[in-house]
N, C-alpha and C positions, 0 to 999 in steps of 0.2 A: 524783020517786019512781020513774018508769019507768026513768030512766037508772040509778038505783041497782040496780034489779032486774036489768037487762041486764048491768051491770058484774059483779055477783056471779055471774050465770049463765055469763058468758064464761070464768071461771076454774074452774068446776065440772067434774067429770068427765063425759065423754060417756056418757049412759045413756038412750037414746031408746026402747029396747024391752026386753022381758023377756029376750030372747036376748042383748042387749048386756050386761045385768047379769051374765050368767054369765061373760062374757069380762073381760079386764083393763080397768080404768078408764083412760082417757087424759086426763091433765091437760095443758092447753095449755102451762103453763110448761115442762114437761119436753120436749115437742116443740119449743117455741120455743128453748130453750137448746141442744138438739141442732142445730137449724137454724142458730143463730149459730155454733156450732162448725164446722159444714160450710162456712159462708161463710169463716171464718178459715182453715180447712184449704185451701180453694181459693186464697185469697190467698197463703198461704205456699208452696204447691206451684207456683203460677204464678211466684213470685219465684225459687224454686229452679230452675225450668226456664230462666228468664232467665239465671241464672248459667252454665248449661251452654253457652250460646251467647254468653257474654261481654257480654251487654247490661248487666249489673250485676256488680260484683265478688263473688266467692264469699263473701268475708268478711261481706257484707251480711246473709246469713241468720243470722249469729250476733250481730249488733248490734241495738240498738233501732232501729225498733219491731218488726222481724220476729221477734226472739227472744221478745218479749212476745206477739205474735200466736200463735206456736207453743205457748207455755206455756199461754195461756188456752184455746186450742183443745183441747189434750190434757186439761187439768184438767176442762174442761166436759164432754167426752165421758165421762171416767171417773166423775165425780160422777153423771152420768145413768145409768151402768151400775149403780151402787149403788142409786139410787132405783128404777130399773126392776126390779131383782131383787126389791125389797120389794113393789112394786106387784103383781107376779105371785105371789110366794111367801110373803108375810108371814103369811097365814092357813093355811099348809101348803104344803110343796114340791110343785109340780106337775111330777112327773118327766118326763112325756111332753113337755110344753111346753119344759122345760129341755133335754132331750136333743135336741129338734128344733133349738132355737136354737144349741146347742153344735155340732151338725153343720153348720148353715148358716155360722156364723162361723168355725169351725175349717176347714171346706172352703174358704172364701174365703181364709183365711190360707195354706193350702197352695197355692192358686192363685197368690197373690201371690209366694210363695217360688219356685214353678216358673217363673212369668213373668219374674221378675227374674233368676233364675239363667240362663235361656236368653238373656235380652237383655243383662244386665250381670253377668257371672259374677264380676267383681271386687268387686261391691258388692251382691250379692244379699241379700234380706231373709230372715233366719232367725228373728227374734223381734221383729216389728213390732207395731203397735197391735192388729191382729186376733189375732195369736198371744197377746198379753198379755191381751186381753179374754176369750179362750177359757179361758186358764189361771186368770186372776183370778176369773172367775165361779165356777169350781169351789171356790176357796178362800173367796170371799165368801159363798157359800151357807151356810157354817157360822155366819155372823154375822147373817143376815137377821133373826132374832128375838132378837138379843142386841146391841142398840144401844150399851149402855154399854161392853161389851167391845170392840165395833167402834171406838168412839171412843178408848178407852185404847190399843188396839193401833195404830190409825192415828196418833195423836200420838206414840207411842213410836217409830214409824218416821220420822215427819216432823221432829220436833224436833232430833234429832242431824243430820239432813240440812240443815235450815235454818240452824242455828247453827254447826255444825262441819264441814259438808260430809262427814259420815260416813254410810254406809249399808251394808246387808248386800250382799255381793257376789252377782252373778248371772252366769251363764255367758256367755262371749263366744267368738267364733271369731277367727281370725287376721286377717280382713279387716274393713274398715269398711263396714257396710251402709248403704243409703239410709235405712232406718228401723229404729230400735232402741229398744224401750221395755221396760227390765228390770222385773222384778217389784217391786224396791225402788229408789226409794221410792214408785213409782207406785201400788202396791196401796193405799197409805194413802188416796188420794183416792176409791177405790171404797168403802172402809170409811166414810169421812166422808159419802159419798152415802147410805149406810145410816142414819147418824145423822140426816142431813137429812130423810130420809123420816119417821123416827119422831118428829121434832119438828114435822112437818107443813109443812116449808118449801115443798113442792110445791103447797101450797094458798094460800100467802101472797099471791101476786101473779102477774099475767101481763100481757102486752101487750094493750091494748084491741083489740077486734075491728076489723080493717082488712085491706086487701088484703095489706099487708106482713106482718102477723101470720099470715095464712093461708098465705102463701108459706113462711114460716119453719116453720110447723107441718107443711106438706106435705113440706118438705125434711127435717125432723126425723124424719118417719115412714118415710123411705126412705134412711136414711144408708148402709146397707150397699151397695146398688146404686150410689149416687152415689160412694161411696168407690172402688169397683172401676172405675168408668167415667171418673171425672173426670180422672185423671192421663194416660191415653192421649189423651184429647181435648185437654187442655192442651198436652201434648207435641207432638201433631200440629199444633196451631195455631202454637206458637212455632217449630217446625222448618219448617213450611210458609212462615211469614213470612220466616224467615232465608234459605231457599233462593230464594224469589221475589225477594228484594231483594238477593241476592248479586251483586255486580258483578265 
């Protein structure tokens, strides 16, 4: 009986004080899923860095299993964007909170564009995952309290893409960037995240309390800073190993 109570509490939102109840509820599953996405992101980008120094062929990042790693990573992040928007705004849009988050993510997106333009001008990022999240959050805010419409629009975007490889065009520049996440079809996964919230998917299950689960939750709560720092660290590690072992 004690174990049953603990198990139910593990997946409940964190509300330890009256002050905490005023703030957003944090459901372990959402942070854990983001944490898994971060791990997959690090794996994929580490593999990408290995291709730059010819440790593995460049084609490997487009083949299984790395292609699957990339897709699961992106979809997990975007579903969490939809769920998180609802956690914060389902009972009314909190414009101050929304504006602060948009400034944070949008500012980080601009930083990524600037850093990649200075470092790799032939492949600089002009509409990567952070640019997408900033833009998609504005659009998805219209659907936060309209889950049926979100589901219909999401499927209307995804089904032609899944079955006929057809989607709404999004702007591109002449070069091939390191990271490119167009609005379509990826907006659909944010909308499906809104549906997931309204059917209570974030309450269904979570990893049992353990050190691993806590690490994932911590990682999932700090995705933005990890996103900004992980690639320079990985690149320095791979480049350092390459030059240290260069004969």
